[in-house]
Each structure stands twice: as structure tokens, then as C-alpha cells.
C-alpha positions as CSV (number, residue, x, y, z in Angstrom):
1,M,123.7,61.3,26.4
2,I,120.0,60.6,26.9
3,M,120.2,61.6,30.6
4,E,122.2,64.7,29.7
5,I,119.5,65.9,27.2
6,A,116.8,65.1,29.8
7,D,118.6,67.1,32.5
8,A,119.2,69.9,30.0
9,K,115.4,70.1,29.3
10,K,114.7,70.3,33.0
11,N,117.1,73.2,33.3
12,L,115.5,74.8,30.3
13,Q,112.0,74.6,32.0
14,R,113.4,76.0,35.2
15,K,115.7,78.8,33.9
16,G,114.6,79.5,30.3
17,F,118.0,78.4,28.8
18,L,120.3,75.4,28.8
19,D,122.5,75.8,31.8
20,I,125.2,73.3,30.8
21,A,128.9,74.0,31.2
22,V,130.6,74.6,27.9
23,D,134.1,73.4,27.3
24,P,136.2,76.6,27.4
25,T,138.6,75.2,24.8
26,L,135.9,74.9,22.2
27,D,136.1,77.2,19.2
28,L,132.5,78.3,19.4
29,F,132.7,80.1,16.0
30,A,133.8,76.9,14.3
31,V,131.4,74.6,16.2
32,I,128.4,76.9,15.5
33,E,129.3,77.0,11.8
34,D,129.5,73.2,11.8
35,L,126.1,72.9,13.5
36,K,124.6,75.3,10.9
37,K,125.6,72.9,8.1
38,K,124.7,69.7,9.9
39,K,121.3,70.9,10.9
40,N,120.4,73.1,8.0
41,A,120.1,76.0,10.4
42,I,120.3,79.8,10.0
43,V,121.3,82.3,12.7
44,L,119.5,85.6,12.6
45,A,120.8,88.4,14.9
46,H,119.4,91.8,15.8
47,Y,121.7,94.8,15.6
48,Y,121.5,95.1,19.5
49,Q,123.2,91.7,20.1
50,E,126.7,91.4,21.4
51,P,129.4,91.7,18.6
52,D,130.4,88.0,18.7
53,I,126.8,87.0,17.9
54,Q,126.5,89.6,15.1
55,D,129.8,88.3,13.6
56,I,128.6,84.6,13.6
57,A,125.1,85.5,12.2
58,D,124.0,84.7,8.7
59,Y,121.8,87.8,8.6
60,I,121.8,90.9,10.8
61,G,118.9,93.4,10.8
62,D,116.0,94.9,12.6
63,S,113.0,93.0,13.9
64,L,110.9,93.0,10.8
65,G,113.8,92.5,8.4
66,L,115.0,89.5,10.4
67,S,111.5,87.9,10.4
68,Q,111.1,88.5,6.6
69,Q,114.5,86.8,6.1
70,A,113.3,83.9,8.3
71,A,110.2,83.5,6.0
72,K,112.4,83.4,2.9
73,T,115.0,80.9,4.1
74,D,114.9,77.2,3.2
75,A,116.6,76.4,6.5
76,D,114.9,73.8,8.7
77,I,115.9,75.6,11.9
78,I,115.9,79.4,12.6
79,V,118.0,80.5,15.6
80,F,116.8,83.9,16.5
81,A,119.4,85.9,18.4
82,G,117.1,88.7,19.6
83,V,114.2,88.9,22.1
84,H,111.1,86.9,22.5
85,F,108.6,89.0,20.4
86,M,111.1,88.8,17.5
87,A,111.3,85.0,17.6
88,E,107.5,84.9,17.9
89,T,107.2,87.0,14.8
90,A,109.4,84.6,12.9
91,K,107.2,81.7,14.1
92,I,104.1,83.6,13.0
93,L,105.6,84.0,9.5
94,S,107.2,80.6,9.3
95,P,105.1,78.1,11.2
96,Q,106.6,75.1,9.5
97,K,110.1,75.9,10.7
98,K,111.6,75.2,14.1
99,V,112.3,78.6,15.7
100,L,114.8,78.7,18.6
101,L,115.7,81.5,21.0
102,P,119.0,81.1,23.0
103,D,117.4,82.4,26.2
104,L,113.6,82.4,26.7
105,K,114.0,85.2,29.3
106,A,115.2,87.6,26.7
107,G,112.1,89.6,26.8
108,C,111.3,93.3,26.0
109,S,110.3,96.1,28.4
110,L,108.2,97.7,25.7
111,A,106.4,94.4,24.8
112,D,105.9,93.7,28.5
113,S,104.4,97.2,29.0
114,A,101.3,96.0,27.1
115,P,99.7,92.9,28.7
116,P,97.1,91.6,26.2
117,E,94.2,91.3,28.8
118,L,94.6,94.9,29.8
119,F,95.1,96.2,26.3
120,K,91.8,94.5,25.2
121,K,89.9,96.4,27.9
122,F,91.6,99.6,26.8
123,R,90.7,98.9,23.1
124,D,87.1,98.1,24.0
125,K,86.7,101.7,25.3
126,Y,87.2,102.9,21.7
127,P,85.0,100.6,19.6
128,D,85.2,103.0,16.6
129,H,89.0,103.1,16.5
130,I,91.3,100.8,14.6
131,V,94.5,99.6,16.3
132,I,97.9,100.2,14.7
133,S,100.6,98.4,16.8
134,Y,104.3,98.7,16.6
135,I,105.9,95.4,15.7
136,N,107.8,95.5,19.1
137,C,104.9,93.8,20.9
138,S,103.7,90.3,21.8
139,A,101.8,87.9,19.6
140,G,98.8,88.6,21.9
141,I,98.9,92.3,21.1
142,K,99.4,91.6,17.4
143,A,96.2,89.5,17.5
144,L,94.3,92.4,19.0
145,S,95.5,94.8,16.3
146,D,94.3,95.7,12.8
147,I,97.6,96.7,11.3
148,I,101.2,96.2,12.4
149,C,103.9,98.8,11.6
150,T,107.7,99.3,12.1
151,S,109.6,102.4,13.0
152,S,110.5,102.8,9.3
153,N,107.1,102.4,7.8
154,A,104.8,103.7,10.6
155,E,104.3,107.1,9.0
156,K,103.2,105.6,5.7
157,I,101.0,103.1,7.4
158,I,99.2,105.8,9.4
159,E,98.8,108.0,6.3
160,S,97.2,105.0,4.5
161,V,94.3,105.1,6.9
162,P,91.4,107.5,6.0
163,K,91.7,110.8,7.9
164,D,88.2,110.4,9.4
165,Q,89.1,107.0,10.9
166,P,90.2,107.3,14.5
167,I,93.3,105.3,15.5
168,I,94.7,103.7,18.7
169,F,98.5,103.5,18.5
170,A,100.3,100.9,20.7
171,P,102.4,100.1,22.6
172,D,105.1,102.9,22.5
173,R,103.9,106.3,23.6
174,N,107.1,108.0,22.5
175,L,107.0,106.6,19.0
176,G,103.3,107.5,18.9
177,A,103.9,111.1,20.0
178,Y,106.6,111.4,17.3
179,L,104.1,110.0,14.7
180,I,101.4,112.4,15.8
181,K,103.8,115.3,15.2
182,K,104.8,113.9,11.8
183,T,101.4,113.0,10.4
184,G,99.1,115.5,12.2
185,R,96.8,112.6,13.3
186,D,95.3,112.8,16.8
187,M,95.8,109.2,17.9
188,V,95.0,107.6,21.2
189,L,98.2,106.3,22.7
190,W,98.8,103.3,24.9
191,N,101.1,104.2,27.8
192,G,104.1,101.9,27.0
193,A,107.8,102.6,26.5
194,C,111.2,101.0,26.0
195,M,113.4,101.2,29.1
196,V,116.6,101.8,27.1
197,H,115.2,104.7,24.9
198,E,113.6,106.4,27.9
199,I,116.8,106.5,30.0
200,F,118.9,108.9,27.8
201,S,119.9,112.1,29.6
202,L,119.0,115.3,27.8
203,E,121.5,117.2,29.9
204,K,124.3,114.8,29.3
205,I,123.7,114.6,25.5
206,T,123.7,118.5,25.4
207,K,127.1,118.5,27.2
208,L,128.4,115.8,24.9
209,K,127.4,117.9,21.9
210,V,129.3,120.9,23.4
211,R,132.4,118.7,23.6
212,H,131.9,117.4,20.1
213,P,130.4,120.4,18.2
214,E,130.8,118.8,14.7
215,A,129.1,115.5,15.7
216,K,125.6,114.7,14.3
217,I,123.1,113.5,16.8
218,I,121.1,110.5,15.4
219,A,118.3,109.1,17.4
220,H,115.7,106.3,17.3
221,P,112.0,107.6,17.5
222,E,111.4,105.5,20.6
223,C,113.3,108.2,22.5
224,E,111.5,110.9,24.5
225,P,110.4,114.1,22.6
226,A,112.9,116.4,24.3
227,V,115.8,114.1,23.2
228,L,114.4,113.8,19.7
229,A,114.2,117.7,19.5
230,L,118.1,117.7,19.7
231,A,118.5,115.2,16.9
232,D,119.9,116.0,13.4
233,Y,118.4,112.8,12.1
234,I,115.6,110.5,13.5
235,G,115.1,107.0,12.1
236,S,114.8,103.2,12.6
237,T,117.8,101.2,13.5
238,T,118.4,100.3,9.9
239,A,117.9,103.9,8.8
240,L,120.4,105.1,11.4
241,L,123.0,102.7,10.1
242,K,122.3,103.8,6.5
243,Y,122.5,107.5,7.5
244,S,125.8,107.0,9.2
245,K,127.3,105.6,6.0
246,Q,125.9,108.2,3.6
247,D,126.3,111.4,5.7
248,S,129.6,113.3,5.4
249,A,130.0,113.9,9.1
250,K,132.9,112.2,10.8
251,E,131.4,112.0,14.3
252,F,128.0,110.8,15.5
253,I,126.3,110.8,18.9
254,V,124.1,107.7,18.7
255,V,120.9,107.8,20.7
256,T,119.8,104.2,20.7
257,E,121.0,100.8,22.1
258,T,124.8,100.5,21.9
259,G,124.8,97.2,20.0
260,I,124.3,99.1,16.7
261,L,127.7,100.8,17.1
262,H,129.4,97.5,16.2
263,Q,128.0,97.6,12.7
264,M,128.4,101.3,12.3
265,E,132.1,101.0,13.2
266,K,132.6,98.0,10.9
267,E,131.1,99.8,7.9
268,N,132.6,103.2,8.7
269,P,136.2,102.7,10.0
270,D,137.1,106.3,9.4
271,K,134.3,107.7,11.5
272,T,133.7,108.0,15.3
273,F,130.6,106.8,17.0
274,I,129.8,108.0,20.5
275,P,127.1,106.2,22.6
276,A,124.6,108.7,24.1
277,P,124.8,108.6,27.9
278,P,122.0,107.5,30.2
279,N,120.8,109.6,33.1
280,N,122.6,107.6,35.7
281,A,125.9,105.8,36.1
282,C,124.7,102.4,35.0
283,A,125.1,100.9,31.5
284,C,121.4,101.4,30.9
285,N,121.8,102.2,27.2
286,D,122.6,98.5,26.9
287,C,119.3,96.4,26.7
288,P,119.6,93.9,29.5
289,H,117.2,91.6,27.6
290,M,119.1,91.6,24.4
291,K,122.4,91.0,26.2
292,L,121.0,87.8,27.9
293,N,121.9,86.0,24.7
294,T,125.6,84.9,24.6
295,L,127.7,82.9,22.2
296,E,127.7,80.0,24.7
297,K,123.9,80.0,24.9
298,L,123.7,80.2,21.1
299,Y,125.9,77.1,20.8
300,L,123.8,75.1,23.4
301,C,120.6,76.2,21.8
302,M,121.7,74.8,18.4
303,E,123.2,71.6,19.9
304,Y,120.1,70.7,21.8
305,E,117.5,72.5,19.7
306,Q,116.0,74.2,22.7
307,P,114.5,76.5,23.9
308,E,111.9,76.3,21.1
309,I,109.2,78.9,20.3
310,T,105.8,77.3,20.1
311,M,102.4,79.0,19.6
312,D,98.7,78.1,19.5
313,E,97.6,78.0,15.9
314,S,94.6,80.2,16.5
315,L,96.8,82.9,18.1
316,R,99.3,82.6,15.2
317,L,96.6,83.1,12.6
318,A,95.1,86.1,14.5
319,A,98.6,87.7,14.8
320,L,99.4,87.0,11.2
321,K,96.5,89.1,9.8
322,P,97.7,92.5,10.8
323,I,101.3,91.7,9.7
324,E,100.0,90.7,6.3
325,R,98.0,93.9,6.2
326,M,101.2,95.9,6.9
327,L,103.1,94.0,4.2
328,E,100.2,94.7,1.7
329,I,100.2,98.5,2.5
330,S,104.0,98.6,2.4
331,A,104.1,96.9,-1.0
332,K,101.6,99.4,-2.5
333,A,103.6,102.3,-1.1
334,G,106.8,100.8,-2.5
335,L,108.4,100.4,0.9
């Protein structure tokens, strides 16, 4: 057993996950539930995870909601079925807990589009600006920011800043452009984007709407402006799910990552949800990073308590400040 764990850790260092054969006869749902109890562990899953992971999770939500749940829990181990920046955020908020990510290579194209060293040079060009960063960024970018926001509270966060105070918004240019339109603020935007939300085809969505004239188009604000112009409703992942439950429409064209359809279909069995098509033949409306996590990797992660998210304490404290500022503003606004 000692040799097996040592070999597993070597594989972890090389590949970013535990590359160990899993007995195909194992009932992974039962084994994972048993490990949760034995290790006082909680499994958090983002809406974009594969259905099996969503079904085994103790809590399902968006990136901020999951991290807030992590901070509240009395579990000793947090298994974060999401991408790297999400697990980092959980560690920032819960330093005393062991935070695990099933696959360390589950990154994020948006977070990767803003390398901290380049962003610092960009920020230094605008010394009189404050930095508001979307939570979908690395701990390094959070540490260079003044306030963090989410797609659901970004408008209120921006409106809380005095109108004469110039703002840099990072890292998503599409979300930034949407917020400029919503708030009327002339913000400086970092040129980053999410590969999934940029790939949707305006032409194909238009044709889809022709075939489904009664369908409502609902879209995440990370999409490009031309796509958002078609939408009947624009909102965060959680807001899209809520809207699909409350609206009377029976068909929805969903313009975000396809993982959310699992929860939409579970909560609305009498409604039809159609994934918006990408601009090519690939399954590019599936996030390849989110889908790196599998039920097998989740089991191995819990069994061996690896890969673990670790962070320098000075970086953690620097990244915590803008998150706390966001939570303070959100509390005052009743969000």
C-alpha cells in the first residue's frame, strides 16, 4: 500500500491527477458516499460538471456560491469538482481545510488569458484606476485587484464605485462590454475571453430560433455582444437556471456551457432545453477543462487525498482582500 501511494504521487506530479486503474466493478457512487462519511469530506460541483458528478455532489452551484458553501462547511476535506481557480477561491476562503481538485489540469481559458505578470504591467499604465476583476481569474489576478465581482453582482459592484473613479475591468472583455452598456461606465478592459462563450454561432442560433419560434433564448453575459443582442434573457449561470424555472416558456435555447442543461432538465421535466450550437462541428460548447474531471478521478482524489490545492499565505491574504470587499458591498446592497 505504501508503494502504491508513492507511485500514485509520482503520477500526480507528472500528470496532474492520479492515474491508477479503477476496478470497473466498483459502485463509485456508493464508494464515494462512504469516503465522504469516513473522511468528513464534502463534494462541491459546478453546474458545468458531467451529470454523474453533479448527482453525487453535496452542493451544486456557480463559482462563488460553491466557495461560500466551502467556507460554511464543517467538513475537513473539500473536494472541488470544478476548475483550478474555483478550488483556489475555496482555499482562499477556507485556509484551514484541505481542498482537493480531481484533476490539476482542469484550468480555465478565461483565467489563463490574464497572466499576472502581464496584467500587473497593464495595471501600472493606469495608476489612477481601481481594478474590478471577475471571480473567474487566478489567485494572482485577485491579488492585483481592488474588488472581485461575479456575473450576478457585477453591475451592483460597479455602481457602488463613485462615478468619477476610473475602472479597469478584467479579465473578460465580453462581460466588461456588457457591463459598460448596462452601467454607462467607460471602463478600461483587459482583452480576455472564455473559449466556450466565444464559440457560439450567431448564424446557427438565428436558424435555430427560426425552427423553434416559441423558444426563449437565454445567454450568459460572457458571450459576444452580437449573440447577447439576440437573447430574451441574460444572466449568470444560477440566474439562467432560476429563469428557466420561473418563465412560462416551454422551450429554451441555452447559450452557455452544456453542463447546466442537466439541472435545467431535472428541475423542469416538462420543458425542452436546446444547447446553442458552436460555429464549427466540434463539441466546443462543452468546456474541455470542466470535463477533465470524471467520477473515477473524483473517487481517486478522495481515496488518496490528492491532488491538493496549496497556496503561499501572502498570496492568499492578498487575494482575500478584494473578495472580502465584494462580500461587504454585496451585503450592503442586499445581494
